[in-house]
N, C-alpha and C positions, 0 to 999 in steps of 0.2 A: 690393381692386378697383383702388385707385389704383396699387399696385405693378405689377399686370398691365398697366395702361394705360401706365405709364412704360416697362416692358420692350418693349411693342409699339412705342412711339415710338422707342426706342433701336434696336430691331432693324430697324424700317422694313418689316416683313413683315406680311402679312395673316393668315397661318397661324402663330400663335404658341402654340397649345395644347400641352399636355404631350405628347400623342401626335400630333404634326403629321405630315402626309403626307410632307413633305420628310425629316424625321428617320427615319421608317419606311423610306422608299425607300433612304436612305443606309445604314441598318443592314442591310437585305436585301442590298445590293450588297457590303457589307463581308463578310458571312457567305459569300456565294457565291465571293468571290475569295480568301479566306484559306485556307491549307492546313490540313488536319485533323491534330491530334496523334495519337499512337499510342493514347492513352487514349480519345479520341473515336471512333476507328475500332473499337477493341475493344468499346466500349459499344454502338455502333450495330449491329455484327454480333451481339452478345449479345442485344440487344432484338429483332432480326429473328428470331433463333432461338427466343426465348421466345414471341413472338406468332405463330409459324407455326401454322397450323391443326392439324396433326397433334400438335404438342407440347401445345397447349392442350387438345385432346381427351384425350390421355393423362393430363395433369395432373388434369383434371376427374374422370376415371375413378378415379384413385388416391385423390383427395380423397373421392369418393363412397364407395368401399370402406372407407376409414378411418372415415368418419362412421358408416357402418352398423355396423361392428365396435364402435365406441365406444358407440353407442346400445344394442347388445346387451349389452355389459358393464354399462352403467348399469342396464338392466332386470333383469339377473341379480342384481345387488347389491341392488336394491330388493325383488325377490322373496325373496331370502335374508334380508333384514332384516325383512321382514313376516312370514315364516314361522317 
């Protein structure tokens, strides 16, 4: 507590918390003005493609079919083992 009070006195600011409004505003401004790297652009476009509604629906349908097939194989093995 004393260390925080000392830092507040040294800074001379009322908002000295870890997540201060001033720091957050500065970080947002920095992110908005800096250019994106090629990796960031590629990742962004990849994520947009992944979360596109049609792609999510197709992925869910594939997952669902695979799950049903796996359940049928497990049931067949269980019946064969019991019989």
